[in-house]
N, C-alpha and C positions, 0 to 999 in steps of 0.2 A: 287694556280692562282692567279694574281695579274695583275693590271693593272696602269702604271704610266701616265696618260695623259700629262702630262710636257714633259716626256722623247719622248713619241711618236711624237706630235706635231714639238717639235723641231729636228727631224731625217732627214735627208738628204733624197730627194725622188729614189726612183730607177726606173734606168735609162736603156730602151733598146730598139732596133730596129727591127721592124717587118716589112715582106711583106706579100704581097696575091695577087692571080692572079684571074682572070673571072671566072675559075673553083672553087677556093673557095666561091666566091660570088654565083654561079648557086647553088651549094652544100648548102649552107645556105640558099637561097629562096626553093629549094624543101625542106629542114626541116622544111619550117614554112607551107607545103602545097602547094606552088606554082606550077603552072603546069598543076593542075589537068584536063584543061579544054586545052589540047594540041594543039586546031586548035583557041583556042581565040588568037589573036594578042595585047591583054590588058596581058595576063598570059605572053604570050612569052618572053615578054617585061624584065621580072625576072629572065628566064630561058634558052632562048638564046643568044649568045656572039652577034648575029647581033641585034645592037641599045640597048645593056643590059642595064638596070638601076639598080643600087643599092638603097636596103633599107636602111635609116640612121642607124636602129638597126645592122647593119652590124657591125658598131663598138664595139661591144659589145665581139665579137670573133675574128675579126680583129688578124692577126697574128699566130691563133690557127688552122686553118684548116689543109687540107692535107697537101698542100706546104709547109706546117712547117715542116712535118716528125714526126717520133719518139717527142711525147711532155712529160716530165717528171712531174711526179703527182705535182700541185703545192699544196704545205702548206701554212700555215697562219702563216709565221713567220715574225713578224712585230716589232719592236721596243718599247718598251715598255707596249709590250701587252702581257700576256701569259695566255692562255683562252683554255680550255675543249673545244677541236673541236668538241667531241660528242654532245656538248650543242650548236653548231649556227645553225643559220637559215638567209637563205639570205629574210631578211626583206622588200629592197626595192630597187629600180633602177630608174638614173636618165641620161638622155643623152640631152646636147647641142651641136648644129650642127654648126658650125663655116662657113663649106663649103662645097660643094658637094662632096662625097666621091668617087673618083676613082673606075673603074672596077678592077684595079689592079695597085699597088703603092707599097709605101714603109712608114712609119711611124718613128717618135720616142715618144715612149712611158714614160712620166712620173709618175710615183705613189708614192702617199705620203699617211699617217693617215693625213684627214681634220678636225676630229674631233672626240672626244668621250662624249658620252653622259651618264649619270646616272640615268636609270629608276628604281631606286629602287631594285627590285630583279634582273633585267638584266642590262646589257650595251647596246650599240648602240655604233659600232666603225663605221665611215663612211670614207670610202677611197675614192679619188679620183685619175683619171687619164685623164691627156691632153694628145693629141696627134698633134704635128706639123709635114709638110711636110718637104721635103730635105732642104728649103730655109729657114726653122724658120716660115712657117706660120700655124696659129692655124685651125688643123682640127676640134676636136672635145675634149667636156671633159665629161666625164662619173664618175656618182658616184654610189657609192653601199654602200647600208647600210646594217652591218652584226648583227643581234641579239644574244648575248649572253645570255645564261641563268644561274641564280645565280652568275651573276659577276658582279652586280652591289653593290652599297652601300660605292662606294669609295671616297664619296663626291663630285662628280662634279655635272654640271649643267646635270638639265633633258632635255635640245636641246628646240629646238621650239615644240610651243602646233599644236596638230592636229588640221587642223579645214576642216570642212566639204566641200566636192566638189561639191556634185550634189545638184541642185536646187529642190526645194519642188514644181516639175510640170512634166509632162510625156516630156519624150525624144525628142527632133527634131529628132532624126533616130536613128532606131536599124539593127545594123550589124550582120548576122550569118555565121561564120566560122566554115567548118567540117573538123575537124583533121582527119588521117587516119590512120589505126591501125598500120603500121610500120612509124610512125612520128617521134618518139623518137630515132630509131636505125639510122634513119635517120639526125636527129639534132644532134645526140654524135658526129657524123664525124667532125664537125664543133669544135671540141674541147672539150667539156666537156664529158669524159669516165666513169663518176661516174654509176656505176653498178646497181644504183638504178632505172636509167632509161633501163635499158636493161636484166638482172638478175632476172626472178621469185623469186627464194629464196631470193635472197637478199632484194628483197622489200617487200616480206612478213614477212621476219623477222626485216624489217622497219616498219611495221603496215601497209600495203597498200596491196589491192586485187593483184595488178599485177604493173608492172613498171609504172611511170609514169612520164608524160611529164615534159618536164626541165621549170622552172619559167621563163628563159629569153625567150625559146621558145613560151611560151604563151605572154610574152610579144611582140616578135616580132611578132606574128599572129594578135595579136590587131592591133600594127601599118601598116601593109601590110593591114587588112583590112580597116582602116580609110583611107590610102593615095588611095585605090583605090576607095572606096565608097562615101568620102567626099571632098578629096582634087584633083579630076580628073585625079588620077593616077601619081601625079607628086609628086615623094619624096623630090625634090628639097624644096617645100613650109613648109615641117616639121623642125623648130628651135629647139621645146624644149618639149621632153615628160619623165613625170616622174610618177612612181607608186608604191603602195606598193602592195605585194605579199601576197594574204591573204588566197589561196585554190589552190590544184591541180587540173589537169587535165588528166585524162584517154587516150592514144592514142585511138581514133575512134570517141571522144565525140566532143560535138559540144560547141563552145563559141561564147557567145552571148553580144556584147558591144553596150550599151546603149550611146546616145553623146547626150550632150546638148551645143549649140554653146553660147558663148556671144563677139560678134566680131571675134577678133583672138584668143580668146581662147577658146579650146575644154574640156570639162568636160566630164569623160568617167568612165564606169562601166563597169565590163564585169564578165560573172556568167556562170554557167555550169547548163545549162538547163534541160540537161537529169539528173541531182541529186539536183531534186526541186529549182533549181538557188542557189547552192551554189555559193558562192563568188569565184572570182577567180584572179582580179584585183579592186582594191579600190583607193580611194586616187588620182587617175588618171587626169592628164592633159594635154593636148597638147597647146603649142605655134606654130601657121602656120601663113604664110606670105599668102595674097590674089593673 
């Protein structure tokens, strides 16, 4: 296995067009636990086509849901990067929102390797995806950090230093979200069909007690919790959202999100209180508008 950072960075981006409908958006929200109280008007805004709102994190699954039909398995074929897929881990995710995401629409996605960091024993591949509408106007920019064990040592930069994002004081707010026992089965219909989230035998072979919730589902659960609990239910106020994945959540468990506010910047930490405060999301920040 080998990494050639120069080849990876100069290669042309992969471009494709995707589309989605209100059904895709509603199914995505259901996969995050929306609509649990079906009589609550605030919840109906996420799961009913009348006055439907779109959570910005829908961007990470746009074009992969039920409207896409059969989805071929997505590999890790990247120019200049030959890594063992059994040793990769989704380490972090970021999203910058340039415009509100419509409830149905199309987008042109351009994906590229933005950087490769050498962490010594591990390598971190930074992927960037930009989305534009039919007129070329930017919709969102998504970033993904892929950690590859035993792929470091190629002589590259270690990347930016990690900075603690949680102040040394009590949080300004704590929000609690309860996941449902079938939530992973719902969320996977938005595109990630990895059997780790559905097959008990597969999950056991991977070292888990049972199938786990997708990391990007936890990412969305926390986003919805903050939009509902801090941003007055207005998803258009979210401008940027970045996290590091620190631990898994089993469907049916609770996610507790502590929030510290500094003007238009929110610092977050999500844990699972059902397992003695196991970390779920760390180094998490949001930039919001008033």
